Each structure stands twice: as C-alpha cells, then as structure tokens.
N, C-alpha and C positions, 0 to 999 in steps of 0.2 A: 774257669773260662779264661782263655788267653786275652791279654789286654788289647790286642789289635782288633777286637770285635766290639764295635760301639754302636749305639743307637742315638740318633739326633732327630729333633723335630725338623721337618722340611719347612722351608719358608715359602713354598710355592703352592699354588692350586694345582691339583692333579686331576686329570680326566682319563677315564678308561672307556674306549668305544669299540663297538663291533656291530656289523650289519646295519650301520647307520644310526645306531642307538647309543645313548650315553648309559653305560653300565655302572659307573661310579664317578663321583665328583666330590672332592674334599679339599679343605685347607688344613686338615688334621693328619696328613700323612707323616709317617716317620721313615727315616732312611737307616738301613742296617749297613754299616760300613765295616769292611774286613780288609785290613792292610791297604794295598794299592789297587784293589779290585774296584770296579764301578759299584756304587751303592745300589742296594735293592730297595725299592720303594714298597712299603707296606701301608695299605689303606684300611682304616677301621671298617669292620664288617657292617656296621650300621649305616655306612655311607655307600655301600655296594647294593645294587639291585639283585639280591640273592635269588629272586624268582627265576633268573636266567641261568642259574648254576645248580648243578646236581652233584651230590657226593659221588666221587669216583671210587672204584675198588682199589685203586693204586695206593700203596702205602710205602713211604720211604722214611728214613731216619737220618739225622745229622748227629754226629758225636758231640757237637757243640750245642745243638738246640733241641734234640730229642726227636720224637716221632712227628711226621708231617701228615696232614690230611689233605687230599687233593680234590679238586672240583672241576667238572667239565662244564663248558659253556654250551648252552643249547639255544640256538637262534634259528632264524628263518632259513638259513642256508645249511642247517645241520648242526652236528655236534663237533666241538673242538675239545678233544679229550685232554684232561689234566691241564686246563688253561690257567688254573690258579691253585695256590696251596696256602696252608696256614699251619703254624705250630701251635697246637692246642694248649700245651703246658710247659712252655720254655721256662728255664730257671736262671738265676744269677743275673748277669749283666744283660741278658737278652729277654728277660721276663716281659719287657714292655711291648714285644711284638705279639703277645697273646691277644686274641680277638681281632687280628688284622689279617688281610689277605695280600699276597704278592701275586703277580701275574707273569706268566711265561712270555718272554720276548718272542715276537713273531706271530703269536696267536691272536692277541688283541692289541689295539693301539693304546699305549700308555704314554701320556705326554703332559708336559707342564702347560698350563693355560696362560 
C-alpha cells in the first residue's frame, strides 16, 4: 500500500440524512485520506440505519482496497442506486475501514454536526 493512503479518526459528529430522516449519526467516523484529495468519511455500519439500504448488484474494485460492495438507499421518494459502499475485506494500512460505509456525494446529505 502506498504511504499516501492513511486512516484517521474523525474528531467530529457526522450525520447522514435523506427524505427528512437521519440515516446515520456517529462520533466514531474515520476519514480515509489519499494525498491531497478531500478525505472520504466512513461511518461504522452499526451506526447506520441499514433498514433503509438494500444491497446493490453493482460491484467495483480498487487496486488499493479490494472489492467494494454497494448499497442503494430506499426511501419514500424512491430508490437512490449505489448511494453507499463498503470494502468488506481491505488489508494493510486500510484494514480499519472494514465494517464501515461511505456515502456518494450528492445522493444523501453527509455533514458534520
């Protein structure tokens, strides 16, 4: 794994919203940082209302983190396909993102509280 890929504990409370509902709220988020790119916030799955998410048939893979599993948000206004993803078995310096979800920008509102 390249050394420019790091995971740090977020010092903020993070909230994910859609359709007027809070889908996730946590003080245990982690940030995946890669070089000078904006960090990607990953939220522990147990802090996410997974009842609003269904597994998607979409499969992708990252050479640095392995295969990703995608989830679609299902709310009162319909489905948002591939609104979230997780890496099920990352290794090395990114192993800490296992069991966490990241959310696609523009699909759901992800913000610091």
